[in-house]
Kinemage of the C-alpha trace (Angstrom):
@kinemage 1
@onewidth
@group {chain A} dominant
@subgroup {mainchain}
@vectorlist {calphas} color= white
{ca unk a 1} P 0.366 -0.031 -0.273
{ca unk a 2} L 1.330 3.701 -1.024
{ca unk a 3} L 1.545 5.762 1.773
{ca unk a 4} L 1.221 9.376 0.332
{ca unk a 5} L 1.694 12.410 3.009
{ca unk a 6} L 0.968 15.956 2.050
{ca unk a 7} L 2.228 19.357 4.016
{ca unk a 8} L -0.524 21.450 4.522
{ca unk a 9} L 0.228 25.699 4.207
{ca unk a 10} L 1.529 26.246 0.849
{ca unk a 11} L 0.419 22.974 -0.261
{ca unk a 12} L -3.195 21.587 0.022
{ca unk a 13} L -4.360 24.925 1.424
{ca unk a 14} L -4.217 28.667 0.330
{ca unk a 15} L -3.825 30.359 4.332
{ca unk a 16} L -0.972 32.852 3.725
{ca unk a 17} L -4.240 35.734 4.312
{ca unk a 18} L -5.607 34.235 7.388
{ca unk a 19} L -1.606 33.660 8.454
{ca unk a 20} L -0.544 37.168 8.330
{ca unk a 21} L -3.222 37.927 9.450
{ca unk a 22} L -2.668 37.438 13.029
{ca unk a 23} L 0.669 38.925 12.453
{ca unk a 24} L -0.552 41.519 12.023
{ca unk a 25} L -3.107 41.578 15.186
{ca unk a 26} L -0.161 41.066 16.882
{ca unk a 27} L 0.968 44.691 16.082
{ca unk a 28} L -1.999 45.686 16.105
{ca unk a 29} L -2.185 45.261 19.584
{ca unk a 30} L 0.817 47.249 20.281
{ca unk a 31} L 0.066 49.629 18.175
{ca unk a 32} L 1.951 49.140 15.466
{ca unk a 33} L -0.311 48.842 12.310
{ca unk a 34} L -0.560 46.200 9.805
{ca unk a 35} L 3.323 45.509 8.661
{ca unk a 36} L 2.854 43.041 6.628
{ca unk a 37} L 0.826 42.127 3.219
{ca unk a 38} L -0.154 39.434 0.746
{ca unk a 39} L 4.337 39.518 -0.827
{ca unk a 40} L 4.952 38.458 2.259
{ca unk a 41} L 3.388 34.967 2.158
{ca unk a 42} L 6.577 32.377 1.584
{ca unk a 43} L 7.690 33.639 4.732
{ca unk a 44} L 4.026 33.080 6.272
{ca unk a 45} L 4.848 29.722 5.532
{ca unk a 46} L 7.708 29.849 7.430
{ca unk a 47} L 5.870 29.814 10.465
{ca unk a 48} L 4.704 33.178 12.996
{ca unk a 49} L 7.091 33.255 13.897
{ca unk a 50} L 10.032 34.859 10.570
{ca unk a 51} L 6.789 36.933 10.367
{ca unk a 52} L 6.893 38.793 14.019
{ca unk a 53} L 10.543 38.946 12.715
{ca unk a 54} L 10.127 41.078 9.540
{ca unk a 55} L 7.230 42.781 10.311
{ca unk a 56} L 9.611 43.861 13.565
{ca unk a 57} L 11.968 44.863 11.193
{ca unk a 58} L 9.787 46.872 8.820
{ca unk a 59} L 9.474 49.010 11.934
{ca unk a 60} L 11.950 49.232 13.068
{ca unk a 61} L 10.931 47.691 16.440
{ca unk a 62} L 13.971 45.765 17.247
{ca unk a 63} L 12.399 43.058 18.810
{ca unk a 64} L 14.897 40.292 19.353
{ca unk a 65} L 14.763 37.082 19.781
{ca unk a 66} L 12.627 36.782 23.432
{ca unk a 67} L 10.842 40.086 22.390
{ca unk a 68} L 10.096 37.152 19.816
{ca unk a 69} L 8.857 35.014 21.791
{ca unk a 70} L 7.074 36.802 23.955
{ca unk a 71} L 4.530 37.607 21.322
{ca unk a 72} L 4.520 33.705 20.065
{ca unk a 73} L 1.313 32.939 21.967
{ca unk a 74} L -1.054 36.257 21.306
{ca unk a 75} L -0.391 35.475 16.914
{ca unk a 76} L -1.443 31.183 18.202
{ca unk a 77} L -4.612 32.749 19.990
{ca unk a 78} L -5.009 34.879 16.873
{ca unk a 79} L -4.902 33.002 14.565
{ca unk a 80} L -6.798 30.408 16.427
{ca unk a 81} L -9.100 32.870 16.572
{ca unk a 82} L -9.486 33.941 12.975
{ca unk a 83} L -7.891 30.850 10.909
{ca unk a 84} L -10.450 29.887 7.977
{ca unk a 85} L -11.247 33.781 7.206
{ca unk a 86} L -9.733 33.169 4.353
{ca unk a 87} L -8.248 30.112 3.561
{ca unk a 88} L -8.832 27.921 1.259
{ca unk a 89} L -8.324 24.149 -0.065
{ca unk a 90} L -6.235 24.428 -3.480
{ca unk a 91} L -8.565 23.400 -6.618
{ca unk a 92} L -8.906 20.022 -6.193
{ca unk a 93} L -7.586 18.949 -3.232
{ca unk a 94} L -9.785 17.359 -1.297
{ca unk a 95} L -10.769 15.201 -5.288
{ca unk a 96} L -7.550 13.816 -4.942
{ca unk a 97} L -7.227 12.661 -1.366
{ca unk a 98} L -10.127 11.210 -2.248
{ca unk a 99} L -9.046 9.753 -5.161
{ca unk a 100} L -5.943 8.181 -2.988
{ca unk a 101} L -8.406 6.671 -0.939
{ca unk a 102} L -10.666 4.795 -2.722
{ca unk a 103} L -6.980 3.836 -4.780
{ca unk a 104} L -6.193 1.768 -1.613
{ca unk a 105} L -3.834 4.458 -0.250
{ca unk a 106} L -2.898 5.724 3.459
{ca unk a 107} L -2.723 9.547 3.460
{ca unk a 108} L -1.798 11.572 6.570
{ca unk a 109} L -0.148 15.322 6.748
{ca unk a 110} L 2.613 15.684 7.823
{ca unk a 111} L 3.618 19.458 8.398
{ca unk a 112} L 5.451 22.538 10.736
{ca unk a 113} L 2.103 24.003 12.016
{ca unk a 114} L 0.667 22.857 16.019
{ca unk a 115} L -0.218 20.255 15.587
{ca unk a 116} L -3.942 21.088 17.080
{ca unk a 117} L -4.038 24.367 14.670
{ca unk a 118} L -3.468 22.025 12.025
{ca unk a 119} L -6.436 19.608 13.540
{ca unk a 120} L -8.619 22.838 13.661
{ca unk a 121} L -8.240 23.740 10.403
{ca unk a 122} L -8.471 20.601 8.477
{ca unk a 123} L -11.593 20.723 10.637
{ca unk a 124} L -13.353 23.987 9.598
{ca unk a 125} L -12.492 23.176 5.965
{ca unk a 126} L -14.324 19.911 6.323
{ca unk a 127} L -11.707 17.458 5.498
{ca unk a 128} L -10.494 15.937 8.658
{ca unk a 129} L -11.498 12.877 7.868
{ca unk a 130} L -9.927 12.515 4.882
{ca unk a 131} L -6.521 11.994 6.325
{ca unk a 132} L -5.204 8.676 8.875
{ca unk a 133} L -2.785 10.049 10.431
{ca unk a 134} L -1.697 13.683 11.921
{ca unk a 135} L 1.767 15.160 12.344
{ca unk a 136} L 2.345 18.265 13.794
{ca unk a 137} L 5.719 20.055 14.374
{ca unk a 138} L 5.061 20.113 17.522
{ca unk a 139} L 4.111 16.347 17.958
{ca unk a 140} L 7.394 15.622 18.218
{ca unk a 141} L 10.565 17.818 19.722
{ca unk a 142} L 12.131 18.413 15.830
{ca unk a 143} L 10.166 18.641 13.250
{ca unk a 144} L 10.620 18.639 9.302
{ca unk a 145} L 13.495 18.935 7.406
{ca unk a 146} L 14.015 16.579 10.183
{ca unk a 147} L 12.867 13.111 8.889
{ca unk a 148} L 11.591 12.393 11.991
{ca unk a 149} L 8.332 14.145 12.210
{ca unk a 150} L 7.979 11.791 8.563
{ca unk a 151} L 8.736 8.675 9.833
{ca unk a 152} L 6.658 8.876 11.977
{ca unk a 153} L 3.636 9.842 9.550
{ca unk a 154} L 3.879 7.114 7.203
{ca unk a 155} L 3.975 4.445 10.289
{ca unk a 156} L 0.561 6.029 11.220
{ca unk a 157} L -0.977 6.248 8.586
{ca unk a 158} L -0.915 2.661 8.206
{ca unk a 159} L 0.389 2.484 4.463
{ca unk a 160} L 3.449 1.364 4.092
{ca unk a 161} L 6.574 3.222 5.281
{ca unk a 162} L 8.492 2.026 2.462
{ca unk a 163} L 5.998 3.196 -0.382
{ca unk a 164} L 5.812 6.725 0.752
{ca unk a 165} L 6.201 9.417 -0.676
{ca unk a 166} L 5.676 14.063 0.778
{ca unk a 167} L 3.173 16.043 -1.289
{ca unk a 168} L 4.201 19.122 -0.331
{ca unk a 169} L 5.435 23.174 -1.254
{ca unk a 170} L 8.727 23.577 -0.305
{ca unk a 171} L 12.594 23.189 0.087
{ca unk a 172} L 11.927 22.285 3.654
{ca unk a 173} L 9.735 19.475 2.375
{ca unk a 174} L 11.839 18.350 -0.151
{ca unk a 175} L 14.274 18.478 2.118
{ca unk a 176} L 12.147 16.702 4.464
{ca unk a 177} L 12.195 13.896 1.642
{ca unk a 178} L 15.448 13.350 1.073
{ca unk a 179} L 16.185 13.361 4.500
{ca unk a 180} L 13.676 10.775 5.374
{ca unk a 181} L 14.826 8.431 2.364
{ca unk a 182} L 12.134 9.017 0.291
{ca unk a 183} L 10.916 10.645 -3.135
{ca unk a 184} L 9.064 14.014 -2.667
{ca unk a 185} L 5.985 16.116 -5.260
{ca unk a 186} L 5.364 19.868 -4.671
{ca unk a 187} L 3.463 22.289 -5.879
{ca unk a 188} L 4.021 24.713 -8.399
{ca unk a 189} L 1.367 26.636 -7.363
{ca unk a 190} L 2.491 27.726 -3.423
{ca unk a 191} L 3.931 30.457 -2.637
{ca unk a 192} L 7.065 30.050 -3.414
{ca unk a 193} L 5.732 29.161 -6.679
{ca unk a 194} L 8.541 31.127 -8.345
{ca unk a 195} L 11.468 28.795 -7.485
{ca unk a 196} L 10.350 25.833 -6.414
{ca unk a 197} L 11.254 23.836 -9.719
{ca unk a 198} L 15.030 24.551 -8.734
{ca unk a 199} L 14.716 22.323 -5.676
{ca unk a 200} L 14.275 19.205 -8.114
{ca unk a 201} L 12.159 17.296 -6.524
{ca unk a 202} L 10.861 13.686 -8.078
{ca unk a 203} L 7.523 15.688 -9.465
{ca unk a 204} L 6.015 19.022 -9.839
{ca unk a 205} L 2.581 19.743 -10.647
{ca unk a 206} L 0.504 22.145 -11.294
{ca unk a 207} L -3.039 21.779 -10.238
{ca unk a 208} L -3.656 18.411 -8.235
{ca unk a 209} L -5.537 16.349 -10.900
{ca unk a 210} L -2.122 15.921 -12.450
{ca unk a 211} L -1.044 14.189 -9.022
{ca unk a 212} L -2.230 10.473 -9.871
{ca unk a 213} L 0.749 10.100 -12.417
{ca unk a 214} L 2.914 12.033 -10.271
{ca unk a 215} L 2.022 9.049 -7.606
{ca unk a 216} L 2.920 6.677 -10.783
{ca unk a 217} L 6.419 8.517 -11.842
{ca unk a 218} L 7.619 8.430 -8.098
{ca unk a 219} L 6.527 4.704 -6.360
{ca unk a 220} L 4.895 2.677 -10.038
């Protein structure tokens, strides 16, 4: 049985606007306005702290590591309260997962988003039940590109780890798959669309309708 793992942010769902809004809410609460825009989507895919660091630098606030850490919880709270205002699944994503399940594949999520937020988002998008495993950025002491979360997700999904593949959108996913010894399929419609081809994954797709053929090539 094949095991297909999916990254979440920028792969299955376009989450950038809600992530950026949560970071901007932290700055607004401190009386600093909204320094981040949609153009900062690639930074949003790196997580909450990079967004806070970028916004603080843009505003000239001089926040150091402890200052960013002190506000990270506020960002998570703001995001949890408005997690799916603008977020939508990418076209064809749910149908692709349903086809995989119908064909006998095991499917799971391996994301660097905190697991409770990933679970909440998938539930609000109506697709939580499609995935047999969910490993988040806080499930283990390490996160992608370390291979341990990938290996755990492969085991928990219930398929064959030796026939696993990771579908993602960034260098973090490419490196996590390589470190775990499995092939990687990268999407070209995520936040790093302009540069993803240079990462040399085993396959690239520009729509989830192309996932079946890509998987047939990398996991014949």
